[in-house]
C-alpha positions as a LaTeX table, in Angstrom:
\begin{tabular}{lrrr}
\hline
Residue & $x$ (\AA) & $y$ (\AA) & $z$ (\AA) \\
\hline
Met1 & $-1.86$ & 24.01 & 88.88 \\
Glu2 & $-5.65$ & 23.72 & 89.10 \\
Ile3 & $-6.06$ & 26.57 & 86.59 \\
Leu4 & $-3.80$ & 24.72 & 84.14 \\
His5 & $-5.90$ & 21.59 & 84.64 \\
His6 & $-9.06$ & 23.52 & 83.71 \\
Tyr7 & $-7.41$ & 24.81 & 80.53 \\
Ile8 & $-6.48$ & 21.25 & 79.55 \\
Val9 & $-10.01$ & 19.96 & 80.24 \\
Tyr10 & $-11.65$ & 22.79 & 78.29 \\
Gly11 & $-9.20$ & 22.23 & 75.43 \\
Arg12 & $-10.15$ & 18.57 & 75.26 \\
Ile13 & $-13.84$ & 19.41 & 75.27 \\
Ser14 & $-13.36$ & 21.86 & 72.41 \\
Lys15 & $-11.26$ & 19.41 & 70.40 \\
Lys16 & $-13.87$ & 16.68 & 70.85 \\
Ala17 & $-16.62$ & 19.06 & 69.71 \\
Val18 & $-14.63$ & 20.01 & 66.59 \\
Asp19 & $-13.91$ & 16.35 & 65.82 \\
Glu20 & $-17.60$ & 15.45 & 66.15 \\
Ala21 & $-18.58$ & 18.34 & 63.88 \\
Arg22 & $-16.03$ & 17.23 & 61.29 \\
Lys23 & $-17.64$ & 13.78 & 61.24 \\
Lys24 & $-21.10$ & 15.30 & 60.73 \\
Val25 & $-19.95$ & 17.48 & 57.83 \\
Ala26 & $-18.20$ & 14.49 & 56.25 \\
Asn27 & $-21.30$ & 12.33 & 56.66 \\
Leu28 & $-23.46$ & 14.83 & 54.75 \\
Ile29 & $-21.35$ & 14.53 & 51.59 \\
Asn30 & $-20.01$ & 10.98 & 52.19 \\
Cys31 & $-16.30$ & 11.50 & 52.71 \\
Ser32 & $-13.78$ & 10.79 & 55.48 \\
Pro33 & $-13.54$ & 13.28 & 58.37 \\
Asn34 & $-9.83$ & 13.77 & 57.64 \\
Glu35 & $-10.81$ & 15.10 & 54.21 \\
Ile36 & $-12.70$ & 18.05 & 55.74 \\
Tyr37 & $-10.96$ & 21.38 & 56.45 \\
Phe38 & $-12.80$ & 24.14 & 58.30 \\
Thr39 & $-12.58$ & 27.66 & 56.84 \\
Gly40 & $-14.20$ & 31.05 & 57.40 \\
Cys41 & $-16.65$ & 30.84 & 54.47 \\
Gly42 & $-17.25$ & 29.44 & 51.00 \\
Ser43 & $-15.14$ & 32.14 & 49.37 \\
Glu44 & $-12.15$ & 31.20 & 51.50 \\
Ser45 & $-12.67$ & 27.54 & 50.62 \\
Asp46 & $-12.64$ & 28.39 & 46.90 \\
Asn47 & $-9.46$ & 30.46 & 47.27 \\
Met48 & $-7.80$ & 27.80 & 49.40 \\
Ile49 & $-8.27$ & 24.93 & 46.95 \\
Ile50 & $-7.88$ & 26.74 & 43.61 \\
Lys51 & $-4.71$ & 28.55 & 44.65 \\
Gly52 & $-3.50$ & 25.51 & 46.59 \\
Val53 & $-3.87$ & 23.13 & 43.65 \\
Ala54 & $-2.38$ & 25.68 & 41.26 \\
Met55 & 0.75 & 26.14 & 43.37 \\
Ala56 & 1.17 & 22.43 & 44.06 \\
Asn57 & 0.90 & 21.54 & 40.36 \\
Lys58 & 2.49 & 24.52 & 38.60 \\
Phe59 & 5.42 & 22.45 & 37.36 \\
Lys60 & 3.00 & 19.99 & 35.75 \\
Gly61 & 0.94 & 22.72 & 34.09 \\
Lys62 & $-0.58$ & 26.17 & 34.46 \\
His63 & $-3.93$ & 25.73 & 32.74 \\
Ile64 & $-7.26$ & 25.84 & 34.60 \\
Ile65 & $-10.80$ & 25.49 & 33.24 \\
Thr66 & $-13.84$ & 27.18 & 34.76 \\
Ser67 & $-17.15$ & 28.64 & 33.55 \\
Lys68 & $-18.25$ & 32.19 & 32.83 \\
Ile69 & $-21.04$ & 32.11 & 35.43 \\
Glu70 & $-19.02$ & 31.06 & 38.48 \\
His71 & $-19.28$ & 32.90 & 41.80 \\
Pro72 & $-16.89$ & 35.88 & 42.09 \\
Ala73 & $-14.88$ & 33.85 & 44.63 \\
Val74 & $-13.89$ & 31.52 & 41.79 \\
Leu75 & $-13.72$ & 34.03 & 38.94 \\
Asn76 & $-11.62$ & 36.56 & 40.85 \\
Thr77 & $-9.34$ & 33.83 & 42.19 \\
Cys78 & $-8.75$ & 32.69 & 38.62 \\
Lys79 & $-8.07$ & 36.27 & 37.52 \\
Ser80 & $-5.56$ & 36.58 & 40.34 \\
Leu81 & $-3.79$ & 33.45 & 39.11 \\
Glu82 & $-3.69$ & 34.85 & 35.57 \\
Lys83 & $-1.49$ & 37.64 & 36.91 \\
Gln84 & 0.89 & 34.93 & 38.13 \\
Gly85 & 1.25 & 33.31 & 34.72 \\
Phe86 & $-1.60$ & 30.79 & 34.79 \\
Glu87 & $-3.92$ & 30.44 & 31.79 \\
Ile88 & $-7.66$ & 30.17 & 32.37 \\
Ser89 & $-10.29$ & 28.89 & 29.92 \\
Tyr90 & $-13.75$ & 30.31 & 30.66 \\
Ile91 & $-16.46$ & 27.98 & 29.33 \\
Asn92 & $-19.71$ & 29.36 & 27.90 \\
Val93 & $-23.17$ & 28.26 & 29.03 \\
Asn94 & $-26.42$ & 27.77 & 27.15 \\
Ser95 & $-29.61$ & 29.81 & 27.57 \\
Glu96 & $-30.51$ & 27.86 & 30.72 \\
Gly97 & $-27.10$ & 28.30 & 32.34 \\
Val98 & $-25.77$ & 24.78 & 31.71 \\
Ile99 & $-22.13$ & 24.64 & 30.65 \\
Lys100 & $-21.37$ & 23.57 & 27.09 \\
Ile101 & $-19.83$ & 20.13 & 27.53 \\
Asp102 & $-18.29$ & 20.05 & 24.03 \\
Glu103 & $-16.51$ & 23.32 & 24.74 \\
Leu104 & $-15.23$ & 21.92 & 28.04 \\
Ile105 & $-13.82$ & 18.85 & 26.32 \\
Asn106 & $-12.22$ & 20.91 & 23.55 \\
Ser107 & $-10.60$ & 23.21 & 26.13 \\
Ile108 & $-8.64$ & 20.41 & 27.81 \\
Arg109 & $-4.89$ & 20.53 & 27.19 \\
Asn110 & $-1.89$ & 18.47 & 28.23 \\
Asp111 & $-1.09$ & 21.10 & 30.86 \\
Thr112 & $-4.62$ & 21.35 & 32.33 \\
Ile113 & $-4.37$ & 20.78 & 36.08 \\
Leu114 & $-7.80$ & 21.77 & 37.39 \\
Ile115 & $-11.44$ & 21.99 & 36.34 \\
Thr116 & $-13.57$ & 24.09 & 38.71 \\
Ile117 & $-17.29$ & 24.24 & 37.89 \\
Met118 & $-19.97$ & 25.24 & 40.38 \\
Phe119 & $-22.56$ & 22.64 & 41.43 \\
Ala120 & $-25.48$ & 25.06 & 41.14 \\
Asn121 & $-25.65$ & 28.73 & 40.22 \\
Asn122 & $-26.36$ & 31.20 & 43.00 \\
Glu123 & $-28.56$ & 33.47 & 40.86 \\
Ile124 & $-30.57$ & 31.26 & 38.52 \\
Gly125 & $-30.38$ & 27.97 & 40.45 \\
Thr126 & $-29.34$ & 25.83 & 37.47 \\
Ile127 & $-27.65$ & 22.58 & 38.53 \\
Gln128 & $-24.70$ & 21.52 & 36.40 \\
Pro129 & $-24.13$ & 17.95 & 35.05 \\
Ile130 & $-21.62$ & 17.18 & 37.79 \\
Asn131 & $-21.36$ & 13.43 & 37.10 \\
Glu132 & $-20.55$ & 14.05 & 33.44 \\
Ile133 & $-17.98$ & 16.73 & 34.26 \\
Ser134 & $-16.25$ & 14.54 & 36.83 \\
Lys135 & $-15.96$ & 11.65 & 34.35 \\
Ile136 & $-14.35$ & 13.99 & 31.82 \\
Ala137 & $-11.90$ & 15.20 & 34.46 \\
Gln138 & $-11.08$ & 11.67 & 35.63 \\
Gly139 & $-10.60$ & 10.47 & 32.06 \\
Asn140 & $-7.98$ & 13.16 & 31.53 \\
Asn141 & $-6.30$ & 12.86 & 34.95 \\
Ile142 & $-7.43$ & 16.37 & 35.95 \\
Ile143 & $-8.48$ & 17.44 & 39.46 \\
Phe144 & $-12.16$ & 18.40 & 39.65 \\
His145 & $-13.39$ & 20.97 & 42.18 \\
Thr146 & $-16.94$ & 22.21 & 42.58 \\
Asp147 & $-18.22$ & 25.25 & 44.45 \\
Ala148 & $-21.26$ & 23.64 & 46.07 \\
Val149 & $-22.13$ & 26.48 & 48.44 \\
Gln150 & $-25.68$ & 26.74 & 47.08 \\
Ala151 & $-26.22$ & 23.00 & 46.78 \\
Val152 & $-25.01$ & 21.45 & 50.05 \\
Gly153 & $-28.02$ & 20.82 & 52.26 \\
Asn154 & $-30.44$ & 21.48 & 49.39 \\
Val155 & $-29.69$ & 18.50 & 47.15 \\
Pro156 & $-28.16$ & 15.09 & 47.92 \\
Ile157 & $-24.39$ & 15.04 & 47.34 \\
Asp158 & $-22.15$ & 11.99 & 47.46 \\
Val159 & $-18.61$ & 13.03 & 46.53 \\
Lys160 & $-17.49$ & 9.42 & 46.09 \\
Lys161 & $-20.30$ & 8.38 & 43.74 \\
Met162 & $-20.11$ & 11.69 & 41.86 \\
Gly163 & $-16.34$ & 11.57 & 41.45 \\
Ile164 & $-15.77$ & 14.97 & 43.07 \\
Asp165 & $-12.16$ & 15.62 & 44.14 \\
Ser166 & $-12.85$ & 18.82 & 46.07 \\
Leu167 & $-15.93$ & 20.72 & 47.21 \\
Ser168 & $-16.56$ & 24.08 & 48.90 \\
Leu169 & $-19.46$ & 24.76 & 51.25 \\
Ser170 & $-20.65$ & 27.61 & 53.45 \\
Gly171 & $-22.43$ & 27.32 & 56.79 \\
His172 & $-25.07$ & 30.02 & 56.53 \\
Lys173 & $-26.51$ & 28.45 & 53.36 \\
Leu174 & $-27.73$ & 25.49 & 55.40 \\
Tyr175 & $-28.76$ & 27.31 & 58.60 \\
Ala176 & $-25.42$ & 27.28 & 60.39 \\
Pro177 & $-23.96$ & 30.57 & 61.70 \\
Lys178 & $-22.38$ & 33.04 & 59.31 \\
Gly179 & $-18.59$ & 33.10 & 59.24 \\
Ile180 & $-17.98$ & 29.36 & 59.00 \\
Gly181 & $-17.28$ & 27.24 & 55.93 \\
Ala182 & $-15.62$ & 23.99 & 55.00 \\
Leu183 & $-13.57$ & 22.47 & 52.24 \\
Tyr184 & $-13.54$ & 18.83 & 51.20 \\
Val185 & $-10.36$ & 17.62 & 49.52 \\
Lys186 & $-9.92$ & 13.99 & 48.52 \\
Ser187 & $-7.07$ & 12.48 & 50.51 \\
Asp188 & $-4.77$ & 11.89 & 47.54 \\
Ile189 & $-5.05$ & 15.45 & 46.19 \\
Lys190 & $-2.00$ & 17.60 & 46.85 \\
Phe191 & $-2.48$ & 21.31 & 47.51 \\
Glu192 & $-0.37$ & 23.99 & 49.13 \\
Lys193 & $-1.57$ & 26.13 & 52.00 \\
Phe194 & $-2.07$ & 29.79 & 51.08 \\
Met195 & $-2.05$ & 31.24 & 54.61 \\
Asp196 & 0.92 & 31.00 & 56.94 \\
Gly197 & 0.81 & 30.79 & 60.73 \\
Gly198 & 0.17 & 27.89 & 63.06 \\
His199 & $-0.45$ & 24.27 & 62.18 \\
Gln200 & $-4.24$ & 24.10 & 62.52 \\
Glu201 & $-6.35$ & 22.00 & 60.14 \\
Arg202 & $-3.52$ & 19.57 & 59.51 \\
Asp203 & $-1.19$ & 22.43 & 58.62 \\
Lys204 & $-3.43$ & 23.62 & 55.76 \\
Arg205 & $-5.32$ & 26.53 & 57.33 \\
Ala206 & $-3.53$ & 28.58 & 59.98 \\
Gly207 & $-5.48$ & 30.44 & 62.63 \\
Thr208 & $-7.58$ & 29.83 & 65.73 \\
Glu209 & $-10.55$ & 27.58 & 65.00 \\
Asn210 & $-14.01$ & 29.10 & 65.23 \\
Val211 & $-15.19$ & 26.39 & 67.62 \\
Ala212 & $-18.72$ & 27.74 & 68.09 \\
Gly213 & $-19.18$ & 28.16 & 64.34 \\
Ile214 & $-17.77$ & 24.70 & 63.63 \\
Val215 & $-20.13$ & 23.08 & 66.15 \\
Gly216 & $-23.03$ & 24.99 & 64.58 \\
Leu217 & $-22.04$ & 23.80 & 61.11 \\
Gly218 & $-21.81$ & 20.23 & 62.35 \\
Lys219 & $-25.31$ & 20.40 & 63.83 \\
Ala220 & $-26.69$ & 21.96 & 60.64 \\
Cys221 & $-25.16$ & 19.16 & 58.56 \\
Glu222 & $-26.59$ & 16.57 & 60.94 \\
Leu223 & $-30.09$ & 18.03 & 60.54 \\
Ala224 & $-29.69$ & 18.33 & 56.77 \\
Ser225 & $-28.71$ & 14.65 & 56.55 \\
Ala226 & $-31.75$ & 13.58 & 58.57 \\
Asn227 & $-34.32$ & 15.77 & 56.78 \\
Met228 & $-32.99$ & 16.05 & 53.22 \\
Gln229 & $-35.91$ & 14.67 & 51.21 \\
Ala230 & $-38.60$ & 16.35 & 53.30 \\
His231 & $-36.70$ & 19.65 & 52.95 \\
Ile232 & $-36.46$ & 19.28 & 49.17 \\
Asn233 & $-40.14$ & 18.35 & 48.82 \\
His234 & $-41.21$ & 21.35 & 50.89 \\
Leu235 & $-39.14$ & 23.84 & 48.91 \\
Glu236 & $-40.06$ & 22.39 & 45.52 \\
Lys237 & $-43.75$ & 22.63 & 46.35 \\
Leu238 & $-43.42$ & 26.33 & 47.26 \\
Arg239 & $-41.17$ & 27.06 & 44.26 \\
Asn240 & $-43.39$ & 25.36 & 41.71 \\
Tyr241 & $-46.51$ & 27.04 & 43.08 \\
Phe242 & $-44.84$ & 30.45 & 42.96 \\
Ile243 & $-43.55$ & 30.00 & 39.41 \\
Ser244 & $-46.94$ & 28.78 & 38.18 \\
Glu245 & $-48.84$ & 31.66 & 39.79 \\
Val246 & $-46.43$ & 34.34 & 38.57 \\
Gln247 & $-46.75$ & 33.07 & 35.00 \\
Lys248 & $-50.57$ & 33.04 & 35.32 \\
Arg249 & $-50.96$ & 36.46 & 36.93 \\
Ile250 & $-48.28$ & 38.64 & 35.38 \\
Lys251 & $-47.64$ & 39.35 & 31.69 \\
Phe252 & $-44.27$ & 40.03 & 30.07 \\
Val253 & $-42.36$ & 37.81 & 32.46 \\
Lys254 & $-39.51$ & 35.38 & 31.81 \\
Leu255 & $-38.28$ & 32.57 & 34.05 \\
Asn256 & $-34.49$ & 32.48 & 34.04 \\
Gly257 & $-32.55$ & 29.23 & 34.36 \\
Asn258 & $-33.39$ & 25.58 & 33.83 \\
Cys259 & $-37.08$ & 24.89 & 34.47 \\
Glu260 & $-36.59$ & 21.43 & 35.98 \\
Asn261 & $-32.95$ & 20.92 & 36.95 \\
Arg262 & $-32.63$ & 23.76 & 39.43 \\
Leu263 & $-32.24$ & 24.28 & 43.16 \\
Pro264 & $-35.48$ & 23.43 & 44.99 \\
Gly265 & $-35.97$ & 26.88 & 46.54 \\
Asn266 & $-34.72$ & 29.12 & 43.72 \\
Cys267 & $-36.77$ & 31.34 & 41.41 \\
Asn268 & $-35.41$ & 34.04 & 39.11 \\
Phe269 & $-37.71$ & 36.10 & 36.90 \\
Ser270 & $-37.23$ & 39.05 & 34.57 \\
Phe271 & $-40.17$ & 41.45 & 34.48 \\
Ser272 & $-40.22$ & 43.59 & 31.36 \\
Phe273 & $-40.73$ & 47.33 & 31.94 \\
Val274 & $-39.87$ & 47.04 & 35.65 \\
Glu275 & $-36.46$ & 47.65 & 37.18 \\
Gly276 & $-35.46$ & 44.79 & 39.46 \\
Gln277 & $-34.05$ & 47.03 & 42.17 \\
Ser278 & $-37.35$ & 48.96 & 42.32 \\
Leu279 & $-39.17$ & 45.69 & 42.87 \\
Val280 & $-36.74$ & 44.74 & 45.63 \\
Leu281 & $-37.37$ & 48.06 & 47.42 \\
Asn282 & $-41.15$ & 47.81 & 47.05 \\
Leu283 & $-41.20$ & 44.29 & 48.43 \\
Asp284 & $-38.78$ & 45.20 & 51.21 \\
Ala285 & $-41.27$ & 47.85 & 52.38 \\
Lys286 & $-43.73$ & 44.98 & 52.87 \\
Gly287 & $-41.25$ & 42.92 & 54.87 \\
Ile288 & $-40.33$ & 40.63 & 51.96 \\
Cys289 & $-36.64$ & 39.91 & 51.36 \\
Thr290 & $-35.64$ & 39.40 & 47.72 \\
Ser291 & $-32.70$ & 40.40 & 45.55 \\
Ser292 & $-31.90$ & 41.57 & 42.07 \\
Gly293 & $-28.85$ & 39.70 & 40.82 \\
Ser294 & $-26.34$ & 38.29 & 43.29 \\
Ala295 & $-26.02$ & 39.39 & 46.92 \\
Cys296 & $-22.26$ & 39.46 & 46.36 \\
Ser297 & $-22.73$ & 42.13 & 43.66 \\
Ser298 & $-25.31$ & 44.24 & 45.49 \\
Gly299 & $-23.15$ & 47.35 & 45.27 \\
Ser300 & $-22.79$ & 47.15 & 41.50 \\
Glu301 & $-24.95$ & 49.08 & 39.06 \\
Ser302 & $-23.98$ & 46.78 & 36.19 \\
Pro303 & $-26.47$ & 44.13 & 35.03 \\
Ser304 & $-25.86$ & 40.60 & 36.29 \\
Tyr305 & $-23.05$ & 38.93 & 34.32 \\
Val306 & $-24.79$ & 35.57 & 34.88 \\
Leu307 & $-27.98$ & 36.76 & 33.19 \\
Lys308 & $-25.95$ & 38.36 & 30.41 \\
Glu309 & $-24.14$ & 35.07 & 29.79 \\
Ile310 & $-27.44$ & 33.19 & 29.32 \\
Gly311 & $-28.41$ & 35.68 & 26.62 \\
Leu312 & $-30.49$ & 38.33 & 28.35 \\
Ser313 & $-30.30$ & 41.93 & 27.23 \\
Asp314 & $-28.97$ & 44.57 & 29.63 \\
Glu315 & $-32.54$ & 45.70 & 30.20 \\
Leu316 & $-33.94$ & 42.27 & 31.05 \\
Ala317 & $-30.92$ & 41.52 & 33.22 \\
Arg318 & $-31.59$ & 44.70 & 35.20 \\
Asn319 & $-35.27$ & 43.76 & 35.42 \\
Ser320 & $-34.56$ & 40.51 & 37.27 \\
Leu321 & $-35.82$ & 39.44 & 40.67 \\
Arg322 & $-34.43$ & 36.49 & 42.61 \\
Val323 & $-36.62$ & 34.81 & 45.23 \\
Thr324 & $-35.27$ & 32.07 & 47.48 \\
Phe325 & $-37.56$ & 30.00 & 49.68 \\
Gly326 & $-36.39$ & 28.51 & 52.96 \\
Glu327 & $-37.33$ & 25.88 & 55.50 \\
Glu328 & $-39.66$ & 28.13 & 57.51 \\
Asn329 & $-41.58$ & 29.57 & 54.55 \\
Thr330 & $-45.22$ & 28.54 & 54.06 \\
Lys331 & $-47.81$ & 28.70 & 51.28 \\
Glu332 & $-49.28$ & 31.69 & 53.11 \\
Asp333 & $-45.92$ & 33.44 & 52.76 \\
Val334 & $-45.94$ & 32.73 & 49.03 \\
Asp335 & $-49.48$ & 34.07 & 48.67 \\
Tyr336 & $-48.45$ & 37.25 & 50.51 \\
Leu337 & $-45.46$ & 37.58 & 48.20 \\
Leu338 & $-47.61$ & 37.02 & 45.08 \\
Glu339 & $-50.15$ & 39.62 & 46.17 \\
Asn340 & $-47.52$ & 42.28 & 46.79 \\
Leu341 & $-45.43$ & 41.36 & 43.76 \\
Glu342 & $-48.41$ & 41.63 & 41.42 \\
Glu343 & $-49.34$ & 44.99 & 42.92 \\
Ala344 & $-45.76$ & 46.34 & 42.74 \\
Val345 & $-45.26$ & 45.24 & 39.13 \\
Asp346 & $-48.55$ & 46.82 & 38.10 \\
Arg347 & $-47.82$ & 50.11 & 39.88 \\
Leu348 & $-44.27$ & 50.38 & 38.54 \\
Arg349 & $-45.33$ & 49.51 & 35.00 \\
Arg350 & $-47.98$ & 52.21 & 34.98 \\
Met351 & $-45.14$ & 54.69 & 35.51 \\
Ser352 & $-43.20$ & 53.28 & 32.54 \\
Pro353 & $-43.58$ & 55.11 & 29.18 \\
Glu354 & $-42.34$ & 51.97 & 27.37 \\
Tyr355 & $-45.00$ & 49.82 & 29.00 \\
Asn356 & $-47.74$ & 52.30 & 28.10 \\
Lys357 & $-46.51$ & 52.28 & 24.49 \\
Ser358 & $-46.63$ & 48.49 & 24.39 \\
Ile359 & $-50.25$ & 48.51 & 25.59 \\
Ile360 & $-51.22$ & 50.97 & 22.86 \\
Val361 & $-49.53$ & 48.81 & 20.21 \\
Gln362 & $-51.44$ & 45.76 & 21.43 \\
\hline
\end{tabular}
């Protein structure tokens, strides 16, 4: 009997911890706690809402609008739905990665049930005109979802003021543990569950809750709420300094994405005559973590589809380097990165026949 009592007590403690975390996540984006569903990651959140809305509204229509530079979790979910008879319109973006609003408007049909456009791009950092998109969706009685995995914790988000019906987020992007995510769904939005089992998360996401991960996500959201502006200012200062110094020190370099309206810690450059993956390896040898393209496409030899969609050639797309600054980075870290980046670019270019030809021509 005493053992059973302990189980009940521990269960209550865990439930209270999950409830408190739900409130903290909701507070960060200004929604009600009962509009937050815990998931395993951002990709699961995207699958859960896109498929859920599609199935709940398939008798109203089977048309969905997204963009060509979405995360694979959105693009591949949409491709999966195409196999089930849904029609997807993939909107183009301009040279800075901003979706073409006129094309979005012209793509809307009577049977359009969902618009899903990411808040900010994971590779080039460009932030989309979310308020404008949401107004278009509202004006046409269409559900609007945004994959905000990169943005939550890095820019202020108010789902009520912005008119967002659904939003995906991922814990490790704001210093919570890996393996925990969340999904916001406005209370009047109907969506079907896509995983069967128990009745957890108000019968929308079966499976044992990751209590430790949920508590960690709640704490991370609490800290993000309290330190948002200081966090943004810190990252923007490092980012702007890095961009300015790269453009001063290194020739034949192109900044990818919107110069101003981008994530505070994101930088993406293309270095002519230097393969991005070679740069990544050279910097890794110095203890510097960077990437070429998206981490979710690290096993692919193809050039980044995001960089291709903003107009880069295959060569420049392969020559890209993404640098993301975080809370614990300092100006000294940036200086160390600049020193080693400049050295690596110079060394790799000296081995490039094309670079040597370009010098001769000059």
